[in-house]
RODO-2510 file (C-alpha; in nm, 4 decimals, decimal comma):
residues 301
     n   res          X          Y          Z
     1     m     1,7911    -7,0373    -2,6327
     2     n     1,9423    -7,1792    -2,3152
     3     n     2,2876    -7,0470    -2,4055
     4     s     2,1349    -6,7045    -2,4640
     5     i     1,9783    -6,7031    -2,1166
     6     i     2,3042    -6,8160    -1,9537
     7     d     2,5015    -6,5537    -2,1442
     8     d     2,2508    -6,2867    -2,0368
     9     i     2,2856    -6,3915    -1,6721
    10     k     2,6664    -6,3836    -1,6977
    11     y     2,6543    -6,0380    -1,8555
    12     n     2,4264    -5,9016    -1,5838
    13     l     2,6435    -6,0470    -1,3081
    14     k     2,9577    -5,8947    -1,4582
    15     a     2,7742    -5,5633    -1,4910
    16     g     2,6966    -5,5787    -1,1186
    17     n     2,3207    -5,6412    -1,1377
    18     n     2,2407    -5,6620    -0,7656
    19     v     1,8789    -5,7683    -0,8166
    20     l     1,9945    -6,0755    -1,0081
    21     r     2,2610    -6,1440    -0,7460
    22     f     2,0028    -6,1507    -0,4654
    23     i     1,7756    -6,3772    -0,6693
    24     i     2,0635    -6,6221    -0,7281
    25     i     2,1746    -6,6129    -0,3626
    26     n     1,8217    -6,6731    -0,2300
    27     s     1,7565    -6,9501    -0,4837
    28     g     2,0949    -7,1123    -0,4185
    29     i     2,0402    -7,1210    -0,0422
    30     f     1,6917    -7,2667    -0,0939
    31     i     1,8321    -7,5463    -0,3134
    32     l     2,1178    -7,6240    -0,0725
    33     l     1,8849    -7,6438     0,2271
    34     g     1,6460    -7,8564     0,0218
    35     l     1,9239    -8,1035    -0,0577
    36     f     2,0306    -8,1048     0,3062
    37     s     1,6705    -8,1727     0,4116
    38     l     1,6400    -8,4575     0,1590
    39     t     1,9605    -8,6199     0,2843
    40     d     1,8523    -8,5699     0,6445
    41     n     1,5152    -8,7373     0,5844
    42     l     1,6498    -9,0241     0,3745
    43     f     1,9103    -9,1231     0,6299
    44     k     1,7147    -9,0126     0,9382
    45     l     1,9938    -8,7878     1,0644
    46     g     1,7568    -8,5647     1,2608
    47     g     1,9582    -8,2467     1,2157
    48     i     1,7687    -8,0289     0,9664
    49     l     1,5425    -7,8597     1,2204
    50     q     1,8285    -7,7638     1,4498
    51     f     2,0353    -7,6399     1,1550
    52     h     1,7446    -7,4378     1,0120
    53     d     1,6541    -7,2817     1,3479
    54     f     2,0143    -7,1688     1,3826
    55     f     1,9473    -6,9024     1,1161
    56     t     1,5820    -6,8016     1,1786
    57     f     1,5019    -6,4749     1,3574
    58     p     1,3294    -6,5346     1,6951
    59     s     1,0608    -6,3190     1,8524
    60     s     1,2376    -6,3533     2,1866
    61     v     1,5047    -6,0944     2,2638
    62     v     1,6841    -6,3483     2,4835
    63     w     1,7098    -6,6021     2,2029
    64     w     1,8162    -6,3343     1,9542
    65     i     2,1082    -6,2311     2,1788
    66     r     2,2260    -6,5905     2,1560
    67     k     2,2241    -6,5796     1,7736
    68     p     2,2573    -6,2132     1,6655
    69     w     2,3487    -6,3126     1,3065
    70     s     1,9871    -6,4216     1,2562
    71     l     1,8920    -6,0556     1,2024
    72     f     2,0586    -6,0949     0,8618
    73     t     2,0356    -6,4667     0,7838
    74     y     1,6576    -6,4965     0,8249
    75     m     1,5988    -6,2889     0,5101
    76     f     1,7595    -6,5582     0,2933
    77     l     1,5416    -6,8475     0,4144
    78     h     1,2062    -6,9575     0,2666
    79     r     0,9417    -7,2061     0,3741
    80     d     0,8729    -7,3614     0,0334
    81     l     0,9046    -7,3083    -0,3405
    82     f     0,5982    -7,0827    -0,3681
    83     h     0,7265    -6,8634    -0,0847
    84     l     1,0570    -6,8245    -0,2709
    85     l     0,8964    -6,7655    -0,6123
    86     g     0,6597    -6,4992    -0,4799
    87     n     0,9399    -6,3033    -0,3164
    88     m     1,1776    -6,3347    -0,6121
    89     l     0,9119    -6,2218    -0,8608
    90     m     0,8393    -5,9157    -0,6456
    91     l     1,2125    -5,8498    -0,6116
    92     y     1,2575    -5,8649    -0,9899
    93     f     0,9514    -5,6503    -1,0542
    94     g     1,0265    -5,3763    -0,8010
    95     g     1,4052    -5,4046    -0,8151
    96     r     1,4183    -5,3561    -1,1917
    97     i     1,2230    -5,0292    -1,1735
    98     f     1,4207    -4,9153    -0,8695
    99     s     1,7529    -4,9821    -1,0453
   100     d     1,6431    -4,8007    -1,3612
   101     f     1,5480    -4,4801    -1,1818
   102     l     1,7411    -4,4713    -0,8537
   103     g     2,0482    -4,6771    -0,9363
   104     n     2,1624    -5,0354    -0,8961
   105     q     2,4115    -4,9629    -0,6151
   106     r     2,1437    -4,8605    -0,3642
   107     i     1,9726    -5,2017    -0,3842
   108     v     2,2128    -5,3863    -0,1510
   109     a     2,1900    -5,1499     0,1465
   110     l     1,8118    -5,1107     0,1116
   111     y     1,7610    -5,4881     0,0962
   112     f     1,9450    -5,5420     0,4259
   113     t     1,8138    -5,2365     0,6114
   114     g     1,4577    -5,3038     0,4975
   115     g     1,4872    -5,6639     0,6177
   116     i     1,6248    -5,5464     0,9515
   117     a     1,3391    -5,2968     0,9905
   118     g     1,0832    -5,5714     0,9292
   119     a     1,2476    -5,8036     1,1825
   120     l     1,2687    -5,5380     1,4529
   121     l     0,9018    -5,4406     1,4130
   122     y     0,8131    -5,8098     1,4326
   123     m     1,0090    -5,8494     1,7573
   124     l     0,8667    -5,5280     1,9055
   125     l     0,5020    -5,6199     1,8453
   126     y     0,5444    -5,9830     1,9464
   127     n     0,6738    -5,8660     2,2839
   128     t     0,4207    -5,5872     2,3465
   129     i     0,0824    -5,6916     2,2010
   130     p    -0,1305    -5,9335     2,4110
   131     m    -0,2420    -6,1296     2,1046
   132     f     0,1073    -6,2713     2,0673
   133     a     0,1654    -6,3536     2,4337
   134     d     0,0935    -6,7239     2,3764
   135     a     0,3659    -6,7441     2,1098
   136     g     0,6286    -6,7191     2,3837
   137     f     0,9745    -6,8268     2,2713
   138     n     0,8456    -7,0479     1,9905
   139     a     0,7864    -6,7896     1,7163
   140     n     1,0468    -6,7470     1,4433
   141     l     1,0649    -6,5325     1,1308
   142     i     1,1989    -6,6306     0,7879
   143     g     1,1731    -6,4924     0,4354
   144     s     1,2991    -6,2032     0,2257
   145     s     0,9560    -6,0349     0,2051
   146     a     1,0411    -5,7389     0,4310
   147     a     1,3608    -5,6674     0,2360
   148     v     1,1871    -5,7049    -0,1003
   149     l     0,8913    -5,4874    -0,0028
   150     a     1,1265    -5,2167     0,1252
   151     i     1,2641    -5,1923    -0,2290
   152     f     0,9216    -5,1968    -0,3926
   153     f     0,7628    -4,9438    -0,1567
   154     a     1,0653    -4,7151    -0,1913
   155     i     1,0228    -4,6851    -0,5680
   156     a     0,6418    -4,6770    -0,5393
   157     s     0,6714    -4,3839    -0,2984
   158     y     0,9349    -4,2067    -0,5056
   159     l     0,7424    -4,2505    -0,8335
   160     p     0,3806    -4,3029    -0,7227
   161     n     0,2317    -4,2203    -1,0633
   162     y     0,4616    -4,4456    -1,2641
   163     e     0,2478    -4,6949    -1,4579
   164     v     0,3144    -5,0633    -1,5134
   165     s     0,1121    -5,3056    -1,7211
   166     l    -0,0324    -5,5992    -1,5258
   167     m    -0,1658    -5,9120    -1,6890
   168     l    -0,5489    -5,9187    -1,7125
   169     i    -0,5676    -5,5711    -1,5562
   170     g    -0,3726    -5,3358    -1,7799
   171     p    -0,1835    -5,0198    -1,6800
   172     v    -0,1791    -4,9526    -1,3048
   173     r     0,0100    -4,6873    -1,1086
   174     l     0,2631    -4,8076    -0,8546
   175     k     0,0923    -4,6255    -0,5670
   176     y    -0,2243    -4,8343    -0,6115
   177     i    -0,0317    -5,1624    -0,6146
   178     a     0,1530    -5,0537    -0,2993
   179     l    -0,1702    -4,9512    -0,1258
   180     f    -0,3327    -5,2860    -0,2118
   181     l    -0,0357    -5,4847    -0,0761
   182     f    -0,0190    -5,2766     0,2407
   183     l    -0,3905    -5,3224     0,3152
   184     i    -0,3677    -5,6978     0,2549
   185     d    -0,0899    -5,7289     0,5116
   186     l    -0,2567    -5,4974     0,7616
   187     l    -0,5916    -5,6798     0,7482
   188     s    -0,4218    -6,0218     0,7711
   189     i    -0,2281    -5,9660     1,0952
   190     d    -0,4933    -6,1340     1,3113
   191     k    -0,5209    -6,4292     1,0736
   192     s    -0,2579    -6,6678     0,9344
   193     n     0,1147    -6,5881     0,9512
   194     p     0,0839    -6,2700     1,1633
   195     g     0,4596    -6,2408     1,2122
   196     g     0,5175    -6,2413     0,8375
   197     h     0,2582    -5,9706     0,7759
   198     i     0,4070    -5,7526     1,0504
   199     a     0,7538    -5,7879     0,8960
   200     h     0,6069    -5,6963     0,5558
   201     i     0,4649    -5,3771     0,7027
   202     g     0,7961    -5,2960     0,8703
   203     g     0,9805    -5,3319     0,5404
   204     a     0,7159    -5,1292     0,3557
   205     l     0,7266    -4,8429     0,6079
   206     f     1,1051    -4,8371     0,5880
   207     g     1,0859    -4,8168     0,2085
   208     i     0,8447    -4,5219     0,2315
   209     a     1,0720    -4,3441     0,4800
   210     y     1,3712    -4,4127     0,2563
   211     a     1,2007    -4,2550    -0,0458
   212     s     1,1005    -3,9549     0,1647
   213     g     1,4640    -3,9099     0,2650
   214     l     1,5808    -3,9275    -0,0958
   215     r     1,3355    -3,6549    -0,1937
   216     k     1,4978    -3,4336     0,0685
   217     g     1,8421    -3,5163    -0,0660
   218     y     1,9426    -3,7635     0,2050
   219     d     2,0107    -4,1360     0,1725
   220     f     2,0161    -4,2756     0,5273
   221     t     2,1493    -4,6132     0,4100
   222     i     2,4692    -4,4617     0,2720
   223     s     2,6739    -4,5496     0,5822
   224     f     2,5516    -4,9089     0,5629
   225     n     2,6404    -4,9156     0,1931
   226     r     2,9924    -4,7946     0,2656
   227     l     3,0319    -5,0653     0,5297
   228     i     2,9248    -5,3319     0,2804
   229     n     3,1727    -5,1987     0,0244
   230     k     3,4548    -5,2037     0,2789
   231     i     3,3758    -5,5623     0,3779
   232     g     3,3612    -5,6601     0,0121
   233     n     3,6972    -5,4990    -0,0529
   234     l     3,8585    -5,7014     0,2264
   235     f     3,7767    -6,0226     0,0410
   236     s     3,8388    -5,8903    -0,3077
   237     k     4,1610    -6,0263    -0,4590
   238     t     4,1133    -5,8006    -0,7549
   239     e     4,1064    -5,4999    -0,5282
   240     k     4,4283    -5,6078    -0,3590
   241     s     4,6088    -5,6525    -0,6891
   242     k     4,5020    -5,3071    -0,8000
   243     n     4,6344    -5,1356    -0,4886
   244     s     4,9973    -5,1649    -0,6066
   245     r     4,9117    -4,9780    -0,9267
   246     m     4,7076    -4,7064    -0,7638
   247     k     5,0077    -4,5122    -0,6333
   248     v     5,1541    -4,4767    -0,9831
   249     a     4,8301    -4,3593    -1,1417
   250     y     4,6990    -4,1600    -0,8446
   251     k     4,7125    -3,8132    -0,9981
   252     q     4,5520    -3,9242    -1,3239
   253     a     4,2800    -4,1141    -1,1365
   254     e     4,1973    -3,8094    -0,9249
   255     a     4,1678    -3,5924    -1,2361
   256     n     3,9415    -3,8466    -1,4056
   257     k     3,7343    -3,8790    -1,0885
   258     a     3,6779    -3,5034    -1,0701
   259     k     3,5775    -3,4919    -1,4346
   260     a     3,3406    -3,7888    -1,3977
   261     s     3,1917    -3,6324    -1,0837
   262     n     3,1002    -3,3156    -1,2718
   263     v     2,9435    -3,5126    -1,5563
   264     a     2,7496    -3,7337    -1,3099
   265     k     2,6287    -3,4261    -1,1201
   266     n     2,4907    -3,2685    -1,4375
   267     k     2,3222    -3,5938    -1,5384
   268     q     2,1722    -3,6375    -1,1926
   269     e     2,0240    -3,2862    -1,2053
   270     i     1,8566    -3,3693    -1,5359
   271     i     1,7257    -3,7017    -1,4004
   272     d     1,5917    -3,5385    -1,0819
   273     a     1,4043    -3,2777    -1,2849
   274     i     1,2423    -3,5460    -1,5018
   275     l     1,1579    -3,7644    -1,1997
   276     d     0,9894    -3,4704    -1,0288
   277     k     0,7799    -3,4190    -1,3400
   278     i     0,6820    -3,7894    -1,3415
   279     s     0,5905    -3,7717    -0,9719
   280     k     0,3688    -3,4666    -1,0206
   281     s     0,2096    -3,5340    -1,3605
   282     g     0,2799    -3,8967    -1,4453
   283     y     0,5061    -4,0634    -1,6992
   284     d     0,2794    -3,9709    -1,9929
   285     s     0,3468    -3,6005    -1,9339
   286     l     0,7076    -3,6402    -2,0496
   287     t     0,8089    -3,5229    -2,3942
   288     k     0,9646    -3,7702    -2,6344
   289     e     1,3119    -3,6266    -2,5670
   290     e     1,2619    -3,6526    -2,1900
   291     q     1,1512    -4,0163    -2,2224
   292     e     1,4589    -4,0986    -2,4310
   293     t     1,6840    -3,9123    -2,1866
   294     i     1,5570    -4,0905    -1,8740
   295     f     1,5767    -4,4262    -2,0538
   296     k     1,9373    -4,3749    -2,1671
   297     m     2,0562    -4,2391    -1,8328
   298     s     1,8837    -4,5137    -1,6318
   299     k     2,0629    -4,7732    -1,8426
   300     e     2,3937    -4,6053    -1,7633
   301     n     2,3224    -4,6448    -1,3898
***
């Protein structure tokens, strides 16, 4: 059983499953920081707080200028095990549906841009609303919630009538789950963890805007995605070794690319037509052939 799980994880990583990659990265960082904290406490080194604060996102613009990387690093930190588990379960739940219908490659850019949107809304409100005036320079933000909710709200907005089965409740449409989560965060701002709830809302609103853009045929994270791919290529040894062969096979590759592009375009048109039908009438309105088609094509993505 254990070997089967490990083999499944290896297969998904080789296949480029970005949801699983983010879960492993977040979990790995949590474990490493936990070990560092244990060592720090056992030997009374007194360095864990300073090290941790080095990567948290501050509410103060002045402090953020001193550590600009925190706009990205904060979304990989978690307070405790339950904080991590909650975010990773939501990432798996929403990310799996998102990948099936909108593609696995879009996950990376949306995760980062959604997390950035949540952090910026947090900073904006903490510096403009009187309620947070007492927080001063002491407030900091951590957690992947904004990034994760951007992914979930994107797919919930794109396929609002898509039904999922929840334990003890039964089939529920994504739009109702999204509405419930949004209201919980909105009504909790003046209670515990206000910064976290604000970031959640920022990520959720970004996800909604992202889905709206996709419906109009525009993905406004595409530039960010290209940047990530370029950075990844710089550190990819495999990519470097392939460059020497690319000149020889250039003409054949271009021909194959054009052919694949035409096939992908036709498939995308079919998928878009089925997704529009789901959005308007729900998943149950699909014929058996349409259900099989969307299932097969989503697996190919």
